[in-house]
N, C-alpha and C positions, 0 to 999 in steps of 0.2 A: 728349391735346391738349396738356398742358404739355410734354411731351417733344418734341412736334413744334415748339412754339414756341421751346423752348430751343435745339433744333437749328438752327433758322433764324437765330437770333441768333449762335450759334457759327460757322456757316458765314461770315456777313458778317464777323465779327471775325477769323476765320482768314486772310481774304484780305490781311490787313496783313502776314503773316509774310514773304512774299517780299520786298516792298520794304523791310522792316525789316532784313533781312540786309545790304542795300547802302546803308542810310541813313547819313548823316554823323554825325559825333560832335557836331555842333552841336545842342543841344536849344533848342527854342523853348517859350515859355510864352504861353498865350493865357488871358487873363482877361475874363470877360464878365458883365455884369449885365443882366437882362431885367426891365423895369418894364411892368405893364398900365397903359394910359392910360384906357381906358373900355370898358364892355360895354353895348350897346344891343340887346336882342333877338338877332338873328343876326349883328350887326355888332360887331367888337371892334378896338381899337387897342392897339399895343405899341410901346414904345421899347427899343432895344438899345444898349448901349455896350460896345466891346471894345478892350482894349489888348494888344498883342503885344510880345514880348520875344525877342531873338536873342542870339547869342554867349553860349550857355549860360545864357540868362535874365537877362543883365545889362544889356542895351541896348534901351530902347524904340525900335521902328522903325516901328510901325503903330498909329494910332488911329482908330477907326471909329464912327460913329453911324448908326443906323437907325431910321427911324420907318414904320410900317406900319398899314394898315387892312385887315381881312378880313372876309369875309361867308361864312356858311354857306349856299351856294345849293342844296345837296342833303344828304340825311343823311350821305352819304359823300364829300362834295366841298366844299372850301373854295377861294375865290378871293381874291386880295389884290393891292393895290397898294402899292408900297414905294418909298421915297426913302432913299438913304443918301449920307453925305459921310464921306470918309476922307482921311488924310495918311499918306503912306508915305516913309520916309527911305531914300534910296538909298546906295549904297556910298561915293558921293562927299560924303555928309553933307547933301545938299540934300533938303528936304521937298517932296514933290510932292503936289498936290491931286487928287481925283478925285470926280466927282459921278456917281451911278448911279440913275436911275429904273429900277424893275424891276416885273414882273408875275409873279404866281404862280398855278399851278393846283395843287391839292393833294388828290388822292384819298387816302382813308385808311379803314381797316376794322379792327375789333377782332375777333379769334378767340380766344374764351376769355381767357387771361391775356396774350395777345400783341396788340400794337397795330402795325399796319403803316401806313407812310405813304410816299408818293412825291411830292417837291415838284419840279415842273417849274418853272424860273425862266428868264425872259427878262431879260437886263440891257442897258441902253443906257448905255455908258460914255463919259463926257467927261473926258479925262485931260490934265493940264497938261503941255505939252511933247510930246505924242504927234504923230507924223507925220500921222496921220488925225485929223480933228476929233472924229469920233464912232466908237466901236468897239461891235460887237454881241457878246454872249456868251450861250450857252445852257449851263445846268447842270441836272444832274438827280440829286437826292438821294434814295436809297431808305433807309429807316430802320426797324429793328424794336426794339421795346421789349418785354421779357418781364418781367412782375411776378412776383417770386419768391413761392412759396407760404410761408405761415406768418408773413409779414411785415405783414399788415393793409393791404397795398397801399403800404407805405412804402418798399420797396426793390425796384428793377428793375435788370435787365442791359439795355444799349442798345448797338446796333451800327449803323453807317451807312457807305455809299460814296457819293462824289459826283464824277462826272467832269464836266470843263469843256470846252466846245467853242466856239472862237473863230471868228467869221465875218468875212470870206469865206475867209480863206486860212490861218488859224491851225490850225483843226482840233482834234483833242483834244490839249490841251497842259497839262492839270492834272487831278490826281486827289487826292481826300482820303478817308482811311479812318479811322474812329473806333470805339473799343470802350471801354466803361466802365460806371460805376455811376451810377444816379439815386436820390436819397433824399429823402424829405419830412422836413425838420427841424421845422417847426411847420405849423400850418394856413396860414400866410401866406408861407412860405418853403420852397423846395426847392433842391436843389443837384446838380450833375453833376460827376463827376471822370472824365475819360476820357484814354486814351492814343492817339495817332494818328500817321499818316504822311501827309505832304504832298508829292506828286510833281509836279514842274514840267518841262515839256520845254523845253530849250534847245538849238535846233538838232536834231541827231540823238540827243542824250543826254538822259537824265532825271535831274534833281537831286532827292534825297530828303532830307526833314527829319523828325526825330522831334518830336512835339508833345505838351505836356501841357496839357490844357483843364480850367480851372476855371470853372464857370458857376453862377451863382446866379439864381434866378427868384423874383420877388415876385408874390404873388397878391392880387386884391382880397378 
């Protein structure tokens, strides 16, 4: 069973090889902190802050805040309501605001040491200066986490892929791939270090960026 789980994670991670070959030399750094707000039975709340750097990790261009509430509706299904606010710096130096109400359905299952999760997310995007008042987007992240044997559950390999679909006319216009390690530093703190590729379609061409994700998660 453990070999099967590891194989699943490696397959997801290997999907990044092809876009990595053509990815640009501009490395991005994404720093993220996840705070738990509350847990009440089957309902929990979470706050996320993320800051992104471009130009080989030297220039801040994206700041993101997200608050969410999720409920465990079935043993293997969570549902959530999310609100996020972000500011993104364009190439002209102007910071643009965006508001996103979002809705999640997350089926998940554990098979031995492997946890699988599929997050289906619907976004309503209100973007400053956009030609349309409201944009809609669907994104679907499939993720596998394999807990390494002999680590007392403190170290795991993770991989994910998430395509983005803009409606009504954008279609599939973004894709994210990540592969990395998750570790429990203390009972109250865990961390993730991952490498990824973000692919964005601009017209008929795809623009790829290499990413380094540093994520810290605080537990109640």
